[in-house]
N, C-alpha and C positions, 0 to 999 in steps of 0.2 A: 634649258627650256625657258625659264623666266615667268614673270607674272603678267596678267592683263595690264597692270599699270605700266610695265616696261614697254609693251607694244603701243599703248596709247601715247606715252611720252615720245617714243620714236616717231609716231605719226606727226606730232607737234614739233619735232626737232628740239625736245627738251630733255634728252637722255643723258646729258652731263649734269653733274651736281651744281655747277655754277648757273647753268641755264635754268635748271629746275628751281633753284632757290630764288632767282629773280622773279619767276612766276609765282612762287610761294609767297613772296613779300607783296606782290601786286594783289593777290587774292586776300592776303591778311589785311591789307589796308581797307578792304571792303567788309570783311567778315569779323575780324578781331585784331585791331591795330596793336594790341598788347603783345602779340606774338610775332610782330615783324622782326626779322633777324633770327628767328628760332627754328629755321629749317633744319633738315637733317644734316649731320656731318657726312663726310665722304663715305666712310665705311658703312654707316647706317643706311645711307641712300642706296648703295649697291646691294645691300642685303634686301632692301625693299624690291629691287628689280629682280633679284635672283629667287626670291621667295624663301630665303634662309632666315626666317623669323618664326618665333614660337607663338605669337599672337598678334593682335592688331596693334598699331602704333598708339602712342599716348593720345588722349582725347583732343588736345589742341591740334595735333597733326591730322586727326580724323576730320575735324571741322574744316581745315583748309583743303584737304583732299576732296571732301564733299562739295566745296565751293568750286574747285578746279574741274571736277567731273560730275556735274549735277545729275547726269543720267545713270550713274553707277553708285551702288552702295560701296562702302569701304571694304567690306568683306569680299565683294566681287572683284575689286581692284587687286586684291592680293591672292586671288585664285590662280592656279597654274594655267598658263595659256597653252593651247593645244599645239602651237607651232604653225598654224595657218597664218599667213602674213596679213590677213584682213580681219581685224577685230570687229565684231558686230556692233552696230550702233544701238545703244539702249540696253536694258536689262533683260535677263532671262531669255537669251537668244542662242542657247547652246545648239539647237537643231540647225539654225541658219548658219552658225559658225562651221559646223561640220561639213556643210555643202557649199560654203562660200568659195568664190573664185578670187584670185588676187585683185586688189584695187576695185572690188565691186562697188564700194561706196565712194570712190574717188576721194575728194577732200571733204565730204560730208561727215561731220563728227556726231551730230545728234539729230534725231527726228522726233517731233512731238505730235501728238494726235491733233491738237489745235492750239490756237494762240493762248487760250486760258491756261492750258497745262504748261506751256512755255513760260508764261509770266509768273506762274507759281514757283517754278523751278529756278528761274533767272529773273528776278524783279528788275525793272528798268533802272533803279538806283544802283544795283550791282552791275548791270550791263554797261551803263554809260559812265560809271565812276572813272575819272582820270582820262577819259577819251580826249584825243587831240583833234580828231575829225569825226563828224557824224554826217552821213549822207542818207536821206530817207526819201522814198518815193512810194506812192500808193494813192489812196482815195482821200481819206481825211486825216491820216497819220495820228490816230488816237494814241498809239503807244507813246509817242513823244509829247503830244498836246494834252491828253487827258490823264495819262497814268504817271506822268513825270512832273513833279512840282515846279512851279515857276522859279522858286528860290534856287532849286538845283540847276535849272537852266542858266540862271544868272551867274551861279557859281562857276559853271562850265565856261561861260563867256569871260568871266574874270580871270580864268586860268588860261585863256588863249584858244579855246576850242572854236574851230570853224565848223558851222552847221549849215548844211544845204538841205532844204525841204522842197519837195516837188509834189504838189497837190493836183488831183484831177480838177480841172477847171469847174468851179461851182456854177458858172453861167453857160457851160458848154453843152453840146448834144450828148456826149458820152456819159455824163453823170446822170442824165435823165434815163438813158438806156439801162444803166446799172441800178437805178432806183426801181425800175420796173422789174428787172431780173431778180432783185432781192425781195420784191414784194412790198416795198415801202410806198407810202403816199407820196405824190409828187412834191418835190422840194425838201424832203426829209434829209437826204444826203447833202444836198446843196447847202442847206442851212447849217448843218453840222460842220461842213468843210469851211464855209465862210467864218463860222465862229472860231474854228481852230486857226485859220489864217490871221484873224484879228488878234487872237491871243498871242501868237508869235510876234506880230507887229508891235503889240503893247510891250512885250518883254524886250524887244529890240529898242523901243523908245526908252524904256527904263534903264537899260544898260548904257545908253548914250554912245557917243563916238570915241570915247577915250579908252574903252576896254580893249584888251588885246584880241579878244575873240570877236566873232561876227555871225549873224544869222542872215542867210540869203534865202529868199522865197521865190519859187517859180510855179507856174501852172502849166498843165498840158491838156490837150483835148484829143485823146486817143482811147481806144478800148483799154479798160483797166485789166491788166493780165497778172501783175505781180505786186505784192507789197514787199519792199526791200528796205533793210536797214544795214548800212555798211559802216563799220567802226574801225577807225585807224587804218583804213585800206588793207585790213587783214582778216576781219571777221564779217561774214554776211549772214543775216537772218532773212530768209526768203519764204514767202507764202504765195501760193497761186490763188487767184480769185476764182472760185468755183461757181457754176451755175446754181441758182436757187439756194445760195448759202451766203451768210454774212462773212466778212473777212475774218472775224474772230473765230469762226468755226473751221477754218481751213488748216490743213496740216502745216507745220512749221519746221523748216529745215535750217540747220546751222552748219555753215561751211567755213573753213579756215584756209587762207591762201597758203599754198605750198610751193615747193621749188619747181614743180611741174604744173602745166596748165590743167585746170580742173573746173569744178562747178563755180568756185568763187570768181574766177576770171570771166566766166560766161555772164554772170549777173552783174559784176562790176562794169562790164561793157554795156549791158542793158541800161544800167543807170546813167552812164556817161552819155549814151545816145539820146536818152529821154531828156536829160538835163540840157543838152545842147539845143534841142528843139523847143524847150520850154520858154514861156514868156515871163519876164521878170515882174515881180510884184513889189512896189515901193522902191526904196533906194538901198 
């Protein structure tokens, strides 16, 4: 039968000990660098998958597992799975699991009630650590511009990260419509968006032309439908823009690219289309 952990790893194509330990070390670099290389041995790993264990793993393993699967407790990861091929997203979903149909969640791994819950579970420093590409589209892109320190962005650029940011045009008609929809005074979102664009331009100037990474900035003037952050062309964080609600209040979905077409591919295509239509800002 196996554990919930086994099914989650199968969904991510991490069900071999070598693949798992590569992901283990990636999370360890963010959570506790002292345990890099301390992933489970082959026999121990397969006991984790089968559930042939007498208790929970050592604390350092638990910390890494919590970082790998932030929507699950370690105890839940080692519960026996019912055999249904679709593992529910998030905690305490036994009822849904009993009635789920195969692939009901496509490649969506986690769903959060709003952006604040998502950021608490997955801080931007953890989300973007070691990223080689970051594509972001939305209105003001506060996740990257307000919640992520300039020094960390410069470090990404120094490591060769390519960042593409697509803002809603602060001088366009659609940002005015969004201000009205969210109940802001005229110019509120425009001013914030201009500030965030200037912040990225300043960072780009500080980095200079010699760093291996780069920041590209574009604007678009279309109805704001989604906030998207795509990391390493493999993970997409998506939020819809709801009527009468700020972006921070919208549900947040996390999908991971899989071998078959899914939600990730849909929104990666949305970003590519918007980026192609956008207007370049600066050089």
